[in-house]
C-alpha positions in Angstrom: -45.5 18.1 -66.4 -43.9 15.1 -64.6 -40.4 14.0 -65.5 -39.6 10.3 -65.7 -36.7 9.5 -63.4 -35.5 5.9 -63.0 -36.0 4.6 -59.4 -38.1 7.6 -58.5 -41.2 7.1 -56.4 -43.6 10.1 -56.6 -45.7 8.9 -53.7 -42.9 9.3 -51.1 -44.4 6.3 -49.2 -42.2 3.5 -50.4 -38.4 3.2 -50.8 -36.8 3.2 -54.2 -37.0 0.0 -56.2 -33.2 -0.5 -56.0 -33.1 -0.4 -52.2 -36.1 -2.8 -52.0 -34.4 -5.3 -54.2 -31.1 -5.0 -52.3 -32.8 -5.6 -49.0 -34.7 -8.6 -50.4 -31.4 -10.1 -51.7 -29.8 -9.7 -48.2 -32.7 -11.4 -46.5 -32.7 -14.3 -48.9 -29.0 -14.8 -48.4 -29.4 -14.9 -44.6 -32.2 -17.4 -44.9 -30.0 -19.9 -46.7 -27.5 -19.9 -43.8 -28.2 -21.8 -40.7 -27.5 -20.3 -37.2 -24.2 -22.2 -37.0 -23.0 -21.1 -40.5 -23.4 -17.4 -40.0 -20.0 -15.7 -40.1 -18.8 -14.2 -36.8 -18.4 -10.4 -36.7 -14.9 -9.0 -36.6 -15.0 -7.9 -32.9 -16.3 -11.3 -31.8 -13.6 -13.2 -33.8 -10.9 -11.0 -32.2 -12.4 -11.7 -28.8 -12.5 -15.5 -29.4 -8.9 -15.4 -30.6 -7.9 -13.7 -27.4 -9.7 -16.3 -25.2 -12.3 -13.8 -23.9 -15.7 -15.2 -22.9 -18.6 -14.0 -25.0 -22.3 -14.3 -24.6 -24.4 -15.4 -27.6 -26.3 -13.0 -29.8 -29.9 -12.3 -28.7 -32.6 -13.4 -31.1 -33.4 -9.8 -31.9 -30.1 -9.6 -33.7 -31.4 -11.9 -36.4 -33.7 -9.2 -37.7 -30.8 -6.9 -38.5 -29.4 -8.8 -41.5 -30.1 -12.5 -40.8 -33.0 -14.7 -41.7 -35.9 -15.5 -39.6 -38.9 -13.6 -38.4 -36.9 -10.7 -36.8 -38.4 -7.4 -35.9 -38.5 -4.6 -38.4 -35.5 -2.4 -38.9 -35.1 0.2 -36.3 -35.7 3.9 -37.0 -32.3 5.6 -37.3 -33.9 8.9 -36.1 -35.3 7.4 -32.9 -33.8 8.5 -29.5 -31.2 6.2 -28.1 -32.9 6.0 -24.7 -36.2 4.9 -26.3 -34.9 2.0 -28.3 -36.6 -1.3 -27.6 -34.8 -4.0 -25.6 -33.7 -7.2 -27.3 -36.2 -9.9 -27.6 -36.2 -12.9 -25.3 -33.5 -15.5 -25.8 -34.2 -19.1 -26.7 -34.4 -21.7 -23.9 -31.2 -23.5 -24.9 -29.1 -20.4 -24.2 -27.3 -20.5 -20.8 -28.4 -17.9 -18.3 -26.2 -14.8 -18.2 -24.3 -13.7 -15.1 -24.7 -10.4 -13.4 -21.9 -8.8 -15.5 -23.3 -10.3 -18.7 -26.8 -8.9 -18.7 -27.8 -7.4 -22.0 -27.7 -3.7 -22.3 -30.7 -1.4 -22.8 -29.6 -0.8 -26.5 -29.7 -3.2 -29.4 -27.8 -1.6 -32.2 -25.1 -2.6 -34.6 -22.4 -1.8 -32.0 -23.6 -4.3 -29.4 -20.6 -6.6 -30.0 -18.2 -3.7 -29.2 -20.2 -2.9 -26.1 -19.8 -6.5 -24.9 -16.1 -6.4 -25.3 -15.9 -3.2 -23.3 -18.2 -4.6 -20.6 -16.2 -7.8 -20.1 -12.9 -6.0 -19.6 -13.8 -5.7 -15.9 -12.6 -8.7 -13.9 -15.1 -11.0 -12.3 -16.0 -10.3 -8.7 -15.9 -6.5 -9.0 -19.4 -5.1 -8.6 -20.5 -2.5 -11.2 -21.7 -0.3 -8.3 -18.1 0.2 -7.3 -17.7 2.3 -10.4 -21.0 4.2 -10.3 -21.7 6.7 -7.5 -25.2 7.6 -6.3 -26.5 11.2 -6.1 -24.9 11.6 -2.6 -21.5 10.6 -3.8 -21.6 7.2 -2.1 -21.7 3.7 -3.5 -24.8 1.5 -3.5 -25.1 -0.1 -0.1 -26.3 -3.4 -1.4 -23.2 -3.9 -3.6 -20.5 -3.0 -1.0 -19.0 -6.2 0.4 -19.4 -6.4 4.2 -16.5 -6.1 6.6 -16.0 -8.9 9.1 -14.6 -9.0 12.6 -15.4 -10.2 16.1 -16.3 -6.6 17.3 -18.2 -3.8 15.7 -16.3 -0.5 14.9 -17.2 2.6 16.9 -20.1 4.5 15.3 -20.4 8.1 16.5 -23.6 8.9 14.5 -27.0 9.0 16.2 -29.4 6.3 15.2 -33.1 6.9 15.0 -34.3 3.3 14.6 -32.9 -0.2 15.1 -34.6 -3.3 13.9 -33.1 -6.6 15.2 -34.3 -9.9 13.7 -33.6 -13.4 14.9 -34.8 -17.0 14.7 -35.1 -16.9 18.5 -37.8 -14.9 20.3 -37.4 -11.5 22.0 -40.1 -12.2 24.6 -37.5 -11.3 27.3 -37.7 -7.7 26.1 -41.4 -7.2 27.0 -43.6 -6.8 30.1 -41.0 -5.9 32.7 -41.8 -6.3 36.3 -41.7 -3.2 38.6 -38.7 -4.6 40.4 -36.8 -5.2 37.1 -37.5 -1.7 35.9 -36.4 -0.2 39.2 -33.2 -2.3 39.2 -32.4 -1.2 35.6 -32.7 2.5 36.6 -30.6 2.0 39.7 -27.9 0.2 37.7 -27.8 3.1 35.2 -27.6 5.8 37.9 -24.8 3.9 39.7 -23.0 3.1 36.4 -23.0 -0.6 37.3 -21.5 -2.6 34.5 -23.2 -6.0 34.0 -21.3 -8.9 32.3 -23.5 -11.6 30.9 -22.5 -15.2 29.9 -21.9 -15.9 26.2 -25.2 -17.7 26.0 -28.3 -17.6 28.1 -30.5 -20.8 28.1 -33.8 -19.1 28.9 -33.5 -15.3 28.4 -37.1 -14.7 29.5 -36.3 -15.9 33.0 -33.0 -14.1 33.2 -33.6 -11.1 35.5 -30.0 -9.9 35.0 -30.6 -9.7 31.2 -33.9 -7.9 31.5 -32.5 -5.3 34.0 -29.4 -4.7 31.8 -31.7 -4.2 28.8 -33.7 -1.6 30.8 -30.4 0.1 31.7 -29.3 0.4 28.0 -32.6 2.2 27.0 -32.1 5.2 29.3 -30.8 8.5 28.1 -30.9 12.1 29.3 -32.4 15.1 27.5 -32.9 18.9 28.0 -35.2 20.7 27.4 -38.1 18.3 27.7 -41.8 18.7 26.8 -44.0 15.7 26.8 -46.1 16.9 23.9 -43.1 17.8 21.7 -40.4 15.5 20.2 -37.1 17.3 20.5 -35.0 15.0 18.3 -34.2 15.2 15.5 -34.1 19.0 15.2 -32.8 19.4 11.6 -35.7 19.2 9.2 -38.3 18.7 12.0 -40.4 21.8 11.2 -43.1 19.7 9.6 -43.4 17.4 12.6 -43.5 20.3 15.0 -46.0 22.3 13.0 -49.3 22.8 14.8 -47.9 21.8 18.2 -48.4 24.2 21.2 -45.4 26.5 21.7 -46.2 29.2 24.2 -42.7 30.6 24.1 -42.8 31.5 20.4 -44.2 35.0 21.0 -43.2 35.4 24.6 -39.7 37.0 25.0 -39.8 36.6 28.8 -40.4 32.9 28.5 -37.7 32.6 25.8 -35.2 34.3 28.1 -36.0 31.9 30.9 -35.7 28.8 28.7 -32.4 30.0 27.3 -31.1 30.8 30.8 -31.9 27.2 32.0 -30.4 25.8 28.8 -27.1 27.7 29.4 -26.9 26.2 32.9 -27.5 22.7 31.7 -25.0 23.1 28.8 -22.3 24.4 31.2 -23.0 21.5 33.6 -22.5 19.0 30.8 -19.3 20.6 29.7 -17.9 20.6 33.3 -18.7 16.9 33.6 -17.0 16.3 30.3 -13.8 18.1 31.4 -13.8 16.1 34.6 -14.1 12.9 32.6 -17.3 12.0 34.3 -19.3 12.3 31.1 -17.9 10.6 28.0 -19.6 12.7 25.3 -22.8 14.6 24.6 -24.6 16.2 21.6 -26.0 19.7 21.0 -28.7 19.5 18.4 -29.9 22.8 16.8 -32.3 23.4 14.0 -29.3 24.0 11.6 -26.4 21.9 12.8 -25.3 19.3 15.4 -22.2 19.4 17.7 -20.6 16.4 19.3 -18.4 17.0 22.3 -16.0 14.2 23.3 -13.9 13.8 26.4 -10.1 13.4 26.1 -9.1 9.8 25.4 -12.1 9.0 23.2 -11.9 8.5 19.4 -8.1 8.1 19.5 -7.6 11.7 20.7 -5.7 12.7 23.8 -7.5 16.1 24.1 -11.1 17.2 24.3 -12.6 17.5 20.9 -15.8 18.9 19.3 -17.2 18.3 15.9 -19.8 20.6 14.3 -21.7 19.7 11.1 -23.0 21.0 8.8 -21.7 24.6 9.0 -22.0 27.6 6.8 -19.5 30.3 5.9 -21.3 32.8 8.2 -20.9 30.5 11.2 -17.2 29.8 10.5 -16.5 33.5 10.0 -18.3 34.3 13.3 -16.1 31.6 15.0 -13.0 33.2 13.6 -14.0 36.6 14.9 -14.4 35.1 18.4 -10.8 33.8 18.3 -11.8 30.1 18.0 -9.2 28.0 16.3 -10.6 25.2 14.2 -9.9 23.0 11.2 -11.8 21.6 8.3 -10.7 17.9 8.2 -12.5 17.1 4.9 -11.4 20.2 3.1 -8.5 19.8 0.6 -7.3 23.0 -1.0 -3.7 23.2 -2.3 -2.3 21.2 0.6 -3.8 23.5 3.3 -6.6 22.0 5.4 -6.6 24.3 8.4 -8.5 27.5 9.0 -7.4 29.2 12.1 -7.6 32.7 13.5 -4.4 32.2 15.5 -2.0 31.6 12.6 1.2 33.6 12.0 -0.6 36.0 9.6 -3.9 37.5 10.7 -6.9 37.6 8.6 -6.4 41.3 7.8 -2.8 40.8 6.8 -3.7 38.0 4.5 -6.4 40.1 2.8 -4.0 43.0 2.3 -1.4 40.7 0.8 -4.0 39.2 -1.5 -5.2 42.6 -2.7 -1.6 43.6 -3.4 -1.1 40.4 -5.5 -4.3 41.3 -7.5 -2.9 44.8 -8.2 0.4 43.4 -9.4 -1.4 40.9 -11.7 -2.8 43.7 -13.8 0.4 45.8 -13.9 1.5 44.1 -17.2 -1.6 45.7 -18.9 -0.2 49.1 -18.2 3.2 48.1 -19.7 1.4 47.1 -22.9 -0.7 50.3 -22.9 -4.0 48.5 -23.1 -5.2 49.0 -19.5 -8.0 51.3 -20.6 -9.4 48.8 -23.1 -9.7 45.9 -20.6 -12.2 46.1 -17.8 -10.5 45.5 -14.5 -12.6 43.4 -12.0 -13.5 45.3 -8.9 -12.5 44.3 -5.4 -15.9 42.9 -4.6 -15.8 40.5 -7.6 -12.3 39.3 -6.7 -13.4 38.7 -3.1 -16.5 36.8 -4.2 -14.5 34.6 -6.5 -12.1 33.7 -3.7 -14.9 32.9 -1.3 -16.8 30.8 -3.8 -15.2 27.5 -2.8 -16.2 28.2 0.8 -19.8 28.9 0.0 -20.0 25.8 -2.2 -19.3 23.4 0.7 -21.9 25.0 3.0 -24.5 22.5 4.4 -22.4 19.6 3.1 -20.4 17.0 5.0 -17.2 18.7 3.8 -18.1 21.7 6.0 -17.6 19.7 9.2 -15.5 21.7 11.8 -13.1 20.2 14.3 -12.3 22.1 17.5 -9.7 20.8 20.0 -8.4 21.4 23.5 -9.1 24.8 25.2 -10.9 26.0 22.1 -13.8 23.8 23.0 -14.5 26.0 26.0 -14.5 29.0 23.7 -16.9 27.1 21.5 -19.2 26.7 24.5 -19.3 30.4 25.1 -19.8 31.0 21.4 -22.8 28.7 21.3 -24.4 30.2 24.4 -24.1 33.8 23.1 -24.9 33.0 19.4 -28.2 34.6 18.5 -28.6 32.5 15.4 -28.5 29.3 17.5 -32.3 29.6 18.0 -34.8 29.9 15.1 -36.4 33.3 14.8 -39.5 32.0 13.0 -41.3 28.8 12.3 -42.4 25.9 14.5 -39.0 25.9 16.3 -38.9 29.7 17.0 -37.6 30.5 20.5 -36.9 26.8 21.4 -33.3 26.2 22.7 -31.2 23.4 21.2 -31.6 19.8 22.4 -28.9 18.4 24.7 -28.5 14.6 24.5 -26.3 12.8 27.0 -25.7 9.2 28.2 -25.5 10.4 31.9 -27.4 12.7 34.1 -26.7 16.4 34.2 -28.2 19.5 35.8 -31.7 20.2 34.5 -31.9 17.0 32.5 -34.9 14.7 32.2 -34.6 10.9 32.1 -36.1 9.3 29.0 -36.2 5.8 27.7 -36.0 4.5 24.1 -39.1 2.7 22.9 -38.8 -1.1 22.5 -41.3 -3.3 20.8 -41.0 -7.0 19.9 -43.0 -8.7 17.2 -43.2 -12.3 16.0 -44.4 -13.1 12.4 -44.6 -16.1 10.1 -42.4 -16.1 7.1 -42.5 -18.5 4.1 -39.7 -21.0 3.8 -39.0 -23.9 1.5 -40.5 -26.4 3.9 -43.5 -24.3 4.8 -43.7 -21.5 7.3 -41.2 -20.6 10.1 -41.2 -18.1 13.0 -39.3 -14.9 12.5 -38.9 -12.6 15.5 -37.9 -8.9 15.6 -37.1 -6.3 18.1 -37.6 -2.6 17.2 -35.9 0.2 19.1 -36.9 3.9 18.3 -35.5 7.2 19.6 -32.1 8.9 19.7 -29.9 5.8 19.9 -26.4 7.1 20.9 -23.1 5.1 20.4 -23.0 3.6 23.8 -26.5 2.3 23.6 -25.9 0.7 20.2 -22.9 -1.2 21.6 -24.7 -2.2 24.8 -27.6 -3.7 22.9 -25.4 -5.7 20.6 -23.6 -7.1 23.6 -27.0 -8.1 25.2 -28.3 -9.7 22.0 -25.0 -11.6 21.6 -25.9 -13.4 24.8 -29.7 -13.6 24.5 -29.8 -14.8 20.9 -26.8 -17.3 21.2 -24.6 -15.1 19.0 -26.8 -15.0 15.9 -29.0 -12.1 14.8 -29.3 -9.4 12.2 -29.8 -5.6 12.5 -30.9 -2.8 10.3 -29.8 0.6 11.5 -31.4 4.0 10.5 -28.9 6.9 10.8 -29.6 10.6 11.4 -27.6 11.5 8.3 -26.2 14.9 9.5 -24.3 13.0 12.2 -22.7 10.3 9.9 -19.7 12.6 9.3 -18.8 12.4 13.0 -17.1 9.1 12.2 -14.1 10.8 10.6 -10.8 10.3 12.3 -9.4 13.5 13.9 -6.0 14.1 12.2 -2.8 15.0 13.8 -3.5 13.5 17.3 -1.3 11.2 19.2 -3.4 8.3 20.5 -3.4 7.9 24.3 -2.4 4.6 25.9 -5.2 2.2 26.3 -4.6 1.5 30.0 -4.6 5.3 30.7 -7.9 5.9 29.0 -9.7 3.1 30.9 -8.3 4.3 34.2 -9.1 8.0 33.6 -12.6 7.4 32.2 -13.5 4.6 34.6 -16.2 6.8 36.3 -17.8 8.2 33.1 -20.8 5.8 33.2 -19.9 3.5 30.4 -19.4 -0.3 30.4 -15.7 -1.1 30.2 -16.1 -2.9 26.9 -18.1 0.0 25.5 -15.4 2.4 26.7 -12.8 0.3 25.0 -14.6 0.4 21.7 -15.3 4.2 21.8 -11.6 5.0 22.8 -10.4 3.6 19.5 -9.8 5.8 16.5 -12.9 5.9 14.1 -12.6 3.8 11.0 -15.9 4.4 9.2 -14.9 7.8 7.7 -17.9 9.8 6.4 -20.2 6.7 6.5 -22.1 5.0 9.3 -23.2 1.5 10.1 -26.3 0.5 8.0 -26.6 -3.2 8.8 -25.1 -5.8 11.1 -25.1 -9.6 10.7 -23.9 -11.7 13.6 -23.5 -15.5 13.1 -21.9 -17.8 15.7 -20.5 -14.8 17.6 -18.7 -13.4 14.5 -20.2 -10.2 13.1 -20.1 -8.5 9.7 -21.4 -5.1 8.8 -22.1 -2.7 5.9 -21.7 1.0 6.0 
């Protein structure tokens, strides 16, 4: 038997009569008011009184209590991230700026959201407050830096793309004499100084020879069918390639013996300041060795990144003193094996502290009721922070002075330096250098110029590009920008692709006394670099963990983004 209840709907399909009448009354009230007569909400009135700029309500707001053909009321149980966007605004509403764009939600708290959004001052990009998954800001929103010279970039580039309104025809179809002259200039370290502007670059033999010279680099080992840079993450590209040494221990021993000789030769050149720097590229990490006087350091330095706790522990066991420049832990940033307390003494003191920390349990008589953590758990907890930074930029290791020679011996004798399985099994690390060394092979970066038609306001215009691929080292990047400054009349753009594991090499080594500028140029005069390039690389790095991503030069003044 059904009971009669006022306002009760047995079908459960329609709202009660009282709610329907209330909604109808609210709609009819809103229809009688014009758009200009509607009362301002309290947050908007407060904002107007304070003189804050406010954007107009979107049309969709009219359906939430005002008249007009607004959309149906939103479902209060719908997910916030699935709510529909506000409807299109009328044509008479002025366009919104980049910081006044409507949010993805259209709820009753939109006015409050507007007030919170407009607290940020104009000119500050939202991307400055939002970090990407890598912990860096969006590149397109970072304002470019401006100067007459580019900062030193110690990362390795894999691709450069230069664009200009003037053609790059001078970078194609070299004559045999020009190629030979470029190789000769490189081998003799002949620095070429070009005029600020070249009227006809295609007819400039000096420019074409200097361009050939800037493309040359030296590599060991070298196999024509196998690309040996980059090595980190290259298993897929090397898969299926012929590798006769993978299962031949005798051949592996020969390759490693030759590699050790080449590595030692490079280090000796570096110590004699006849080589400015070189890279050791393994399948797990990359090492940058720099001569004394470069990067604002008065001693020989080596940066290794990324590293693992196992590698750092092995370096300590070999007596190599190093530091972790990006590690910040209670004011101590240095890990060294030659400190006043040895590793064993520190461990003993730490264990004693742990024992004392549980002595108060015995005084209370509850030591048997509380499980005491074992020594292994305590040790794992202490080493957790070290493991967490493995394979990350924070794990970069800095070695200075005589310890770089100990690092050389460590790398030569380190069994984990070579992959034991996979496409890179048995293959020694790649040595990259700007100058010749024992056992090295001369290689050249690949250059290709292209001209295309791009659409402009007045029709089509010519757009010219020059693409450079291969391991572009710091000296080559600087040399090419100097050449293009002259050939393109001081106006061009460049997009730079960085080998990301090497971007952290741009950190500034802490605690070093910068050598005098004149002394550096005099001592490294025979290292094979152009004087202007040497002057750039001798300055302390300023890019931090980042690297150059794009360069814009206009009227001989350059700006860049990192």
